[in-house]
N, C-alpha and C positions, 0 to 999 in steps of 0.2 A: 242806799244802795240801788245799781242800775243793776240788772239782772237781762243776758242772753244767751242761751242755749244752756250748758253745764256751767256756764263764769258769772259771776259777781265781779263787778266793777266796784270801789267802795271810794270816790276823790276825796270822803276826809279825811279819810286815812292814808289814801295815797296806796291801795294793794289791791289788788286781782287774786281773785280763788277761782280755784276750779275745783266743781264740785264739793265746794265748803273747803278746800286743801288751796293755804297759801301757796301761791307759785314768785316766781322770781320774776321784777321784770325792772328792767334799767328806767330811768328818770326820764329822760328825752320819750321811750318806747310807751311808758303811760301818759306822757303827756299828749303824744301824740293820736293814742288809740282814744284819749278822753277828746279832743277835738274832734275827731274823725264823728264818732258818737252825740257829740254835742248838734255836729251840721249834718247826721245822715241823710235827711231830706234833698239834698245834694252832692256834689262834687266838691271837693274841696283843691284849692289849685297848689298849684308846687310853692308861690307864692304867698300864699296863707301860710302855707306850713314856715317858710321861713322869717315870717312876722311874727307868728305867733311863738312857735317854737323857739327861733333861732334869734328872736328880738331884730330881724334884719340884717344880724352879720350875714356876713360872704362866708356861705358856704358852697360845695359842690353838690352836686346831683346824686353822685355816689351816696352821700355821707346820706342822704332822702331816703336811696333806693335802699341802705343797709337798715337804716328805721324801718320798713316797709316791710323787709325782709323780717325782720326780728320779731314783729308782729305778725306777719303769718304763719312763723314757725312756732310762736307760742299757742296760735288759737284754731290755724286750721287740722283737722287730718290730717296723718301722716303720707298719705297719697296723692293730697291736694288737689283734691276732686270739690271738694266742695268751701270755697273760699271767704272768709268773713270780708273781706275787703274788695274791691273793682276798681280794676286799673281800668283809668280812662285816656286811654296815649295822646299823648299831645297837651294833655288837661290838667289831672292830677288824680283823686284816689276818692271813692266811696264806700262808707261801712255801709253792708247792705245786710245785717243780718236783724230779725225782730226783735227789738228790747221790752223791757217791764221795768218799772221802778218799786223797787219793795223797801219797806221800813225794817230795819235792823232789830237786833233783839235789845232791850234793856240791858242784860247781863253784858250784852257784848260792849258795845257804844252808843252815844246817845243816837235818839231816831233821827234818820235824815230827810231833811225837811227843804231844802234848797239846795241845787246843783249847783256849784263855786263853778265859774270858767278855770281854765285853763293858768290864767293870769293867777287868780285868786288862792290858788294850791302850790304856787311858789315858793311861799314862804314857808309850809307848811313841808312842801317836798324838800325844800333844803336842809332844814331843821331834820328830817327823817334821815337825809342823808350823813349829816356831819354826826348824829346820835352812832349809827351804824359805822361809822370811821372808828368812834370810843369805843366802843364792844371791839370794832377786831383789833386795834394795837391792845385793847388788854387780852386777847387771846392770841396774840403773836407767840407768846414763848411756851403756851399747849400747841401750837400746832407745829413748831420747831422742832417741839420734843418728840410729836410723832408725825414727819412729815410724807410716808408713803402713801401710796393710792391705797383708796379704800374700796376692793372689788370684790362683788359676788361669784357665786362659783362660775358663773358663765362669761366673769372679764367685765359685765358693766359697770359703769361709775355710778356709785353710790350717797359720795359726802354731796350735801349743799355747797353752793356755790358760797364763797366770802366777797368780800369788796374788793376792791384790785385799784388802789390809789392809785396816782397818773400824775409823775412829776415831765414836765417836757423843757428841752435846755436848746434855746432859741438858737438859729446859727448865727455866729460872729464873726465879720470879717477882720480877715487876718493878713489883709496884705498890709503890710508895715513899712514895704521899700525895704527890707532887709529880708533874703530868704531864710537865713536861719532863726533868725525872731518866728517869722511864719511858720516856721516849722515847728518852734516852743510853743506858739499859742496853741496850735493844733493841738500837739500833744499834749497839753494841760486841760484843755477841753475833752480830749477823748478819756483821759486820766480823770475827769470827775464825772464825767457820765460814767463811766467804770465803777466809781468808788458810791454815787447813790444809788448804784443799782444793788454792789453790793452790801450795803449797809441799812436801806432802809427797806427794804422788801414789799419794793412798790414796782410798779412799771416806769420805769425811763425811758422816754423818747429822745432819740441821740438826737442833734440837731442835722443831720444827714438827711433824717427823715422828711425834715421838715421844707427842704428846700426848691419843691414844687410850689410852696405859698411864700414865696419869695417876695411878693407884689404885696402879702399882707401882715409883713413879719413888725410894722409897728404898728397894728392894731394888737392890741392884745386880748382886746374881747373876742376875736376873729380865729385866734389861735385857739383861745380857751374854747370855746363851742365847737371847734372842729376836731378836737384832741379829748375833750374830755377831761384837760386837766386839773387836776387839786392845787399844781403847786408850776410857777414858771422860771424859769429864770432868764431871763434877758442881759445881755453885756457889749461892752465897745470896748477895745485896745484903742489907748495912748500911747505914742512912741516920746518915748522920754529923751532916749539917747540912741546912736546906733546900735549900741550894744544891750537894752533895755525898753521894756515897754510896761504899762502899768494895764492890771486886767478889770474892768471897773465891771460891778454887776452888780442886779438890783433884782430880788424874787416879789413876785406876786404869789398874792397868797388868798384862796378862793374863801372868806369867812363866811358866816354864819348867814347872812343877810344874800348870801349870792354875788356881793361886791368882788372884785379884785384889789387888796390892799395890796399897796407898793411897799416894799421893806429893801432899805439898802444896804448891801453888804459889805460894798465900802469897795476900793483900790486897793491893789495886790500888785506889786511889783515884782519882778523877774528879770533876768540879766542870764542870757545864756552862758553856761558854765565853760571858764576855760581851761580848769584844773581841779582835780579830785576834792578840794574845800568847798569851791561857789558850784559844784555839783550837788555836794550835802546842804549847802545852804537853800537849794532849789528845793529839793525833797522836804526842809524843814516845812519853807514856805508852800507847798502845794497842802500837804499836810492841815495845815493852820487853814488856810483856804477852804478847804474842803470840810474842814470838824466847823467852823461857822456856819458854814450853809446849813450842813446836816443837824446843827443842835438846834438851829431854827425851826427847820421841817419836821423836825421827830426829836423834840425834847428831851436829855437824857439817856439818848446813845452810846452806848459805849461802839465810838467809832473803831473797825478792823482796817488794818492799812498793811498788807502783806510785804513787807520789807526784804520780804526774800527774793521779792521778784524784781530788787533796785540791781547799782552796780555801783562800785565806787571808781571805775576805769571813766572816767568824762566823754574819755573818744570812743568807746564802746557806746556809750551813751547817747556821743551825736550820731553814729554810724546808724542805730536803732532808730531814733525818730525819722532821720532822713530817709531810710526806707519805709518806712511806714507811710511817710506824706508822698512817697512818691507810688505807694502802690494803693492810694484811695479811688482812685480813677478805674482800677481794675483792668488796667489795660496790658497787655503780654508782655511785651516789652520793657513795662516798666516793672513789669514782678520780677524777667530775669533779671535785670540790674539791681533789685531791692535783693532780692536771693544773694546776692553777691556782696553787698555791704553787712547784710545778714550775717552770710560766718564768716567775714572777719569780723563781728562785732563780739561771736562767741570763741574766735580765736585768742581777741584779748581777752575774753572772763568766760569759761567755759561753765559757770554757776549763773548766766544772769538769765534766769527764768523768762523773763519778757521777750528776751530776743529768738529764745527756744518756742514760744508760744505765736511771735510773728512769723517764726520758720512754716511754721504748722499751718498757719493761716495761706501762708504764699506757697505753700505745695499744695495742699486743697483746692486753691484755684486755678493752680497751673492745670488740674484737671477739668474742674467744672468751669471755667471760666473759658481758658485756652484750648482744650479739646488733648492735653498732651497726656504722656503715657500715661497708666495707670500705675506706673510705676511710682510715681509722687505720691501715691497714697499710700504708700509701705513708707517714704518718706517721712512722710507725715504722721504716719501711727509712731514710727521712733520718735518723732520731737515728742509727740505729746507724753509718751514714755519718762523723757527729760522732765517734762515742764509738771507732771504730776507726780516725782522724785523731789522736785527742787521746791518745789510752791503747791504742794496738795489744794484741789477744791478751790482754786484762784480762778480758774477760768472756764466758765460756764458755756460760756457758745466753742469750748473744744467740744464740749459732748456732744452737739450737733454734730461736728463734722467725723468724728468719730462714728457716731450713728450711720450716715449717712454711706459712708467707706463698706461697713459691715453691710449693711441693705445691698448695697449695688457691687458688691463681691461674693454675691452668693449666701452672705451668712446670716439669712433672715433671722432664723430660729435665736443665736445671738444675739444680735443686736435689739431684737424682743425681750429677751431674756431681760439682758442689763435696761432696757428704757422703762418696763414697768415698774423698776422701784422708783421711779421719779417721782416729783413735787405732785401732786394733785390740785397745785395753789400756781403752778411754773407752770404757762401755755406752750415755753418751748420744750419743756421736761414731756406734755403729752402730745404734742407735735409729732416726737421721736415715737412714741405708740403709736400712733396713726400712720407715718412711713411705714413702719411696719407691717400693722394691720392690713393696707392697702395690696402691699405686695403680694400677699397674702391671700388675699381674697376675702377680707372679712369686713365688708364694702357697713353695712349697718352696723356695726361696734365702731368702727372708724368713726362715722359721722354722729355716733353718740360722743364719742372726745371731741369731735369738734363743735357740737354746741357747747362744749364746757370751757373749750378756749377761748371761742366768741363769748358768753359771758363772764370772763376775765378779760379780754382784750377784743372790742370789736371790730376793731382794725389792725389786726394778726397779721393777715393773709397780704393786705392791701399796704400796709406802711412799708416804708425803705428800710434799710436795703433790701431787697426783694430777695429773698433767698427760697420761698416756697408758696407752696399753688395748692387751694382747695379741690385738688383735683377726684378726691373719692365722690364728691357730689357730680362731677363729670360724668363717673367710670358709672354713678346709679341712673345717670340720663337727666339729672334735678337741675336743666341747663339754667333757667331762672336764678335759680339759688347761686349755682356756682360764677355765674357773671357778677352776682350782687357784690362777689368778695373781691372781685379781681382788685389790682392797682387798677388808676387809671393810664391811658395809654402812653405809650414813649418806653416802655420795656418789653423787650423782646422775649423775653421767656414768657410772662402774661401774655403778650399778644399774640401768643400763638395759641396758646392754649381757651383763648378769647374768639379767635377765627377758627379755630377749628369747633367749640362748640357751637357757633352760630351756624358755620357750616351744616354742620349735624343734625343740626335743629331746623334749618331750612331756609335761617337769613342769609342767603347765599349771595345778594350785595353788601351788606353790613360787612359780612366776613372779605368779600372781596379790595372794599375800601382800605381796612385795617392793614392786610399782609402788603397791599398798595405803598403804605407809610412804610412799613417795617422793611420792605426791600428798595427804597427807595433813598433811607440812611444808609444805605452800601456797607452795614457791617458785616463784617467775615466770620462772625458767630455762630455757634451750631443753630441755635434758634431761630435766625434768620437764613439762614440756609434754607431748615424745615417750614418755615413762610415762606419760601419761594418755590418749591417743590409741593408746596397745597395750592399754591397761587397757579402752577402751571395746571393742576388739578381741577381748578375751576374754568380755571379759560380751557379746559379742553385741549390742553397741549402735555399728553399723556406721555409721548415719550419723552420730549425733556423732561417732566416729573419722575421718570422712571430713570433716565438717564445722570439727573443729581442726586436720585435717593443713593444708587450704585457708587457714587461718588463719597455719598457718605459712609455709607456700607465699608468701603477701602480704606478709608480713615481710621474710622473705627478700627479696622482688621489689625491696621500696622502698628496702632497705639497701643493694642490687646485693651481694648477697651470693655468689659464686661456688665454695663447696667443694662439689666433683662428689661424695663421701662423704658427704658429708651429705644433701645432695641424695639419695643414694641411699636413705637411711633412711627419707627419705617414700616413695620408689618401693618401698620394702618395705610400710611402714603401707599407701599404697595397695590395694595386691595384696592383701594380708590383710585388708582390707576392702572387698573385690570392686571395688575403681574401679579396672576392666584399664585403660580407657582412657587415666585420668592417670596410672598408674601407667607405662604404656608412654610416655605423652608426656614424664615428668619420668626415665625412663630414656635416655631422650635426650637430654635437659639434662644429666643426670649426666655422658655420655660426651666430651657437645658441651664437658663446664667440665672434661676431662683425668681423669676416674675409670673406668677402660678394662680392669679385672681379669676379662675376658670365661671363665675359667675358673670365676670365682667364681659369675657370672650364671647359669651353665648346671646348677650344684650347688645354690644357694641354694634352700631348699624353700620360703621366701617368695613368690619368681617362680613356686609351680607351678601357678596360673591364666593364667599369662600366658605359657607358656613356647611352646603351640603355637598360636604365629601368626606369620605370615609378617614382621610388622614386628620385632617380638622377634628373630626370625633375621638382619634385618638390619643391626638395633644390635650384635648379638653380632659380626658380620662386623667392622664399625666399630672398632669396639674389638678385635678380632683385629688385625686389620692393622696400628692403631698398638702394640700389645703385640708383635708381629715388628720393627716398625722399631725401638723400644727395643732388642730383641733384638740387631739388627744393629747397631746405633749404639754398643751397650756390650761388642760378641760375647760374650752371652750366648746360655743356651740356651732356647731359647722353650717354655713351659710350657702350650703348648696341642697340641691335635692339627691337622689341616690345616680350613684356614675352610669346606672345603664338607662335611665331616664337623660340623663343630660346628653348621653355620647350618643345616641341612636338617630341618625340623619333623618329627616325630613322625606 
């Protein structure tokens, strides 16, 4: 047993204790901690970590940063004043806490006589992981019977985290030389991914999330290490004729020894349906394929397949998969074309639930991606009602969109009331809670829920498709932790927050380099415009920044956008550019729209220039009042001081 501070590390049983209470730790995090302790007299380089922990498999620096972040979160105090791990820029990491070795009680485990290396404990570790999986599956029924969040009176999470097995579906080349067959293959892959998630109670990684690793897709070990997958599905398409393809699939299963065992799932023939009978045959073959895979991954599962989602109209089916295919890149013109196809599909079959679900997604993206009028939010909600009537509880992603619409339309309380009933084992359900808490200013509580999300899925915020950011940490000025959770550069949404983070934390040149990359892509989306405005600020082109933000404001007014958090982004840019009057005006608008984290307003360095004004104090007071009312409604502990203390100008 190795002791440091209030912690005890037991390499023999692969466990970590704090004050004699066992705490949850991921296998790779444990291995990294042990390696750092074993080599505490020196700096451990990133190359050594790659060799010892990932056995030389290629992973990005982001993955290593994530592991170190998890370690610091486990070991360091909440204020992050005294870290157990020292970062040596450009070299690596060193464990700096004094340690002592001690024998364990005979009543507990055998006396520790020799410290095993990281490599020597691998078999023990994998055995422990497998045992945990067995226990997890044995308890699935129990947790399904009582899925709601278990919270104390102040809303803090109380349940212990459970293992969350991972299935990765690797990208499959769908270019068959025939556009209809290509669309068919893509729709089959989407169906497969959806059904695995529906039936396995596991995290299923969609192939779109792995596109950035395209140069490593032939190396299943690299994918496994990067995703921590328990199972991986790999395949290829064989063209049989102009109208028929074979989908060849292999399953890789991580066994007790840590090896990846390949299992051939066979080849499944599909034809593009030309009539109702062929469409019926397609549905049958599709179900056979999914059942074959699920029974290997999780034997004995009764496969759920919602026939309510289907149509017997082959032309409606063709229209929907064509619309879905053209919507994949989230290009606004394609979304408009896709809407027309989907409307034709529901004209042909007004009970085609999947078509209505695609319309919901289309309308939601029209606001989120294209910046269209929030009238599309109301259209999206209308489609959601149709889906729930025709196929209840079939599409969990729809709940994310509904939650976002409610929060961003000044209905934070209603959104939180619904979200808090979600599953404690579903990171997406937990993130819906985080979203409402962030708007309401319960940042400490929201960060506790983020910890739970990361226990379930360490790559939740960085995995494609990117549709959320860990901005609670940014709002707490926890800059390093926020950066560690963002996706790799290339996504304008995360790149803007990365740049804002770097700028506010004093890394101006790094922020400038990223912003130049974003602006260089010449995309018309909102976050690219925000990036240009921030770049103007950094280059001291304040009038250019103000003019661009004015243009964005006009666009949002024209389309009746009411997302208070997005309005606040404009407040920050106005304040940074020295437009104090406009910053105060739209800070008031932001609060009126339902964004009221008064504690964030007070500690946001971007607002430094407007804080010593009576108008700012009055706005903070208004936000504080709604924060306190929210706390009373949901029996939460307010996260602000008294209103008088908060709103007295310096």
